[in-house]
C-alpha positions as a Python dict, from the first residue, in 0.01 Angstrom:
ca = {
    (1, 'M'): (0, 0, 0),
    (2, 'K'): (265, 241, 151),
    (3, 'I'): (194, 591, 197),
    (4, 'L'): (478, 875, 250),
    (5, 'H'): (374, 1223, 344),
    (6, 'L'): (643, 1501, 316),
    (7, 'N'): (566, 1840, 466),
    (8, 'F'): (739, 2137, 623),
    (9, 'S'): (597, 2095, 945),
    (10, 'D'): (320, 1904, 1123),
    (11, 'N'): (132, 2177, 1280),
    (12, 'K'): (171, 2500, 1092),
    (13, 'G'): (-113, 2610, 833),
    (14, 'G'): (-425, 2425, 728),
    (15, 'A'): (-239, 2192, 470),
    (16, 'S'): (-12, 2064, 743),
    (17, 'R'): (-295, 1988, 991),
    (18, 'A'): (-486, 1829, 712),
    (19, 'A'): (-191, 1602, 598),
    (20, 'V'): (-156, 1497, 968),
    (21, 'R'): (-519, 1405, 991),
    (22, 'L'): (-509, 1204, 664),
    (23, 'H'): (-182, 1030, 781),
    (24, 'E'): (-373, 955, 1136),
    (25, 'S'): (-682, 815, 932),
    (26, 'L'): (-475, 589, 726),
    (27, 'L'): (-285, 445, 1029),
    (28, 'N'): (-653, 375, 1188),
    (29, 'N'): (-742, 189, 883),
    (30, 'S'): (-418, -49, 885),
    (31, 'I'): (-250, 127, 611),
    (32, 'D'): (116, 189, 619),
    (33, 'S'): (162, 548, 620),
    (34, 'N'): (473, 757, 730),
    (35, 'F'): (499, 1146, 792),
    (36, 'F'): (808, 1320, 722),
    (37, 'C'): (878, 1695, 807),
    (38, 'L'): (1143, 1923, 896),
    (39, 'F'): (980, 2061, 1212),
    (40, 'S'): (752, 1884, 1446),
    (41, 'K'): (573, 1914, 1763),
    (42, 'I'): (400, 1580, 1733),
    (43, 'K'): (581, 1307, 1890),
    (44, 'K'): (410, 989, 1754),
    (45, 'K'): (450, 661, 1574),
    (46, 'N'): (551, 699, 1205),
    (47, 'F'): (626, 1067, 1247),
    (48, 'K'): (965, 1133, 1142),
    (49, 'I'): (1175, 1458, 1179),
    (50, 'I'): (1416, 1516, 884),
    (51, 'S'): (1714, 1685, 1062),
    (52, 'P'): (1818, 2023, 932),
    (53, 'K'): (2169, 1942, 1021),
    (54, 'N'): (2165, 1635, 766),
    (55, 'Y'): (1850, 1695, 554),
    (56, 'K'): (2056, 1672, 229),
    (57, 'L'): (2129, 1307, 305),
    (58, 'Q'): (1808, 1222, 404),
    (59, 'I'): (1648, 1398, 98),
    (60, 'N'): (1884, 1186, -117),
    (61, 'L'): (1776, 863, 68),
    (62, 'I'): (1415, 959, -14),
    (63, 'K'): (1500, 1033, -383),
    (64, 'Y'): (1668, 692, -413),
    (65, 'Y'): (1369, 498, -249),
    (66, 'F'): (1122, 707, -489),
    (67, 'G'): (1367, 626, -774),
    (68, 'K'): (1336, 251, -677),
    (69, 'L'): (959, 263, -633),
    (70, 'L'): (914, 444, -973),
    (71, 'G'): (1116, 179, -1138),
    (72, 'K'): (890, -108, -1056),
    (73, 'F'): (613, 46, -1283),
}
């Protein structure tokens, strides 16, 4: 199973912190989890920052891969 978390940041607000805890818990249980956000203070494996400079390109890539994933169902 592959999990992708999309969030605005990794440390602002309760939802962000809960998403980070969920992501880390999944990694600790050997589940393929990735965390994408616009603003990050955490520098760990599987945390990826969507650069504000080219976020439209990155969002389009995410949409493309979601489309491929959803097409399998």
